[in-house]
N, C-alpha and C positions, 0 to 999 in steps of 0.2 A: 581541731586543730586544737592543741596544746595552749593553756593560757596561762604561757607568760609574762604577760604581761598584769598579771593578777598582784593587785595595789598599787600599783601605778596611778597618783592623778594626771592626769591631761593626756596625752594621746601618745596610742605604744602601736608603733611600727612596726608588724615583723616579716621578716623573711624568713624563707621556707622552699623548701618543693610542691612542688605541683603536680603529680601525676610526670613527674618523669623530670618536669621543668624547672625552671627557676621564676616563684611569686613573689607577687606583694599581697599584702592586706591589710587593715588596718583592723583594728579589736575596739569594740565599744565600749565608754566605759561606762556607770551610770551618772548622771550629775548628780551634785553635791552644792552645798552651801559653803562655801570656807570660810565667809567674812559674814557676819549673819548682823545689821544695825543693835543701833543702841541707844535708849532715850536721850531724845533730846526736848530742848524747851526754846522756841525763837518767839521775838514779840510779831505782832503783826504788820506786814509788809516788809521784813526781814526774806533777805535767801536762807537757805535752809538743806544740805543734803542727808540723807537715810543711807547710810553705804550699807553695797551687799556685794557679796561677787560667789559665783559657781563658775566650776570646773567642773567638766569630763569631758566624751568623743562620741559625734562632734561636738562642738560648742552650744553650751545648752542655751535658750533664753530664758532671761528673768522679768517675771512679772510678778508684780504686786498685787497681795488685797489690801483693799483700807478697809477696817470693821468688818472683813470676813467676806466682804463683799469683792471681785475683780473690779481694779480701781482702772479710773478716763484716765490715759495719761495726755501728754500735749506730744503733737506733730514735731511742733518746731518751736522756736526759743520763743520767750515774753509770751506767749499765752497763761490764762489764769490756774488750767490742772498742772502738777509735778510732770515733770518729764523724765522717760529711762536714758538714766548716760550708755554712752555704750559696753561700758563693764557692770553694767547694771545698777548702781544707784539708782536712786531716786532724789530729781533734785527741785526742789521751790522755788522760782522765779518771788514768789511775792505768798509769802506765807501768813494764812491767815484767814486767810479771807474778810473776814464782815463785810460793808457794804459796797465795798471793792469783787466780790465773788464768795465762791462757797467755802465753808470752815474744812478747812484741814484738818483739826483735831477728833483728835482716835489711832488706832491701830492698825497698825503697818506691817504687813509680814508679804514677807516675798520667796518665791517659790520657784524653781528651775525646774 
């Protein structure tokens, strides 16, 4: 298959002929981070969001590292751990921790 999807970000659909008939196939596009998180300063107890977005085909899953280690994230709203939103951003319900939970201070990295 010739790669006429080269340089396309997102999903690329190619139509062509396969052994004398028509066919449809999708070309995989490697994931890449298109929106990196930036530095954030937050008071203890406030909400915070670290923005991250990845593109590729199939749609990549964004995962987060905290100080270089895989981050345990919440599965539902209101938990003390941060939660990964549908587009990949990381949301903190109660940033800072302190006596209410673990400290969230550190370096966060999003990977896809």
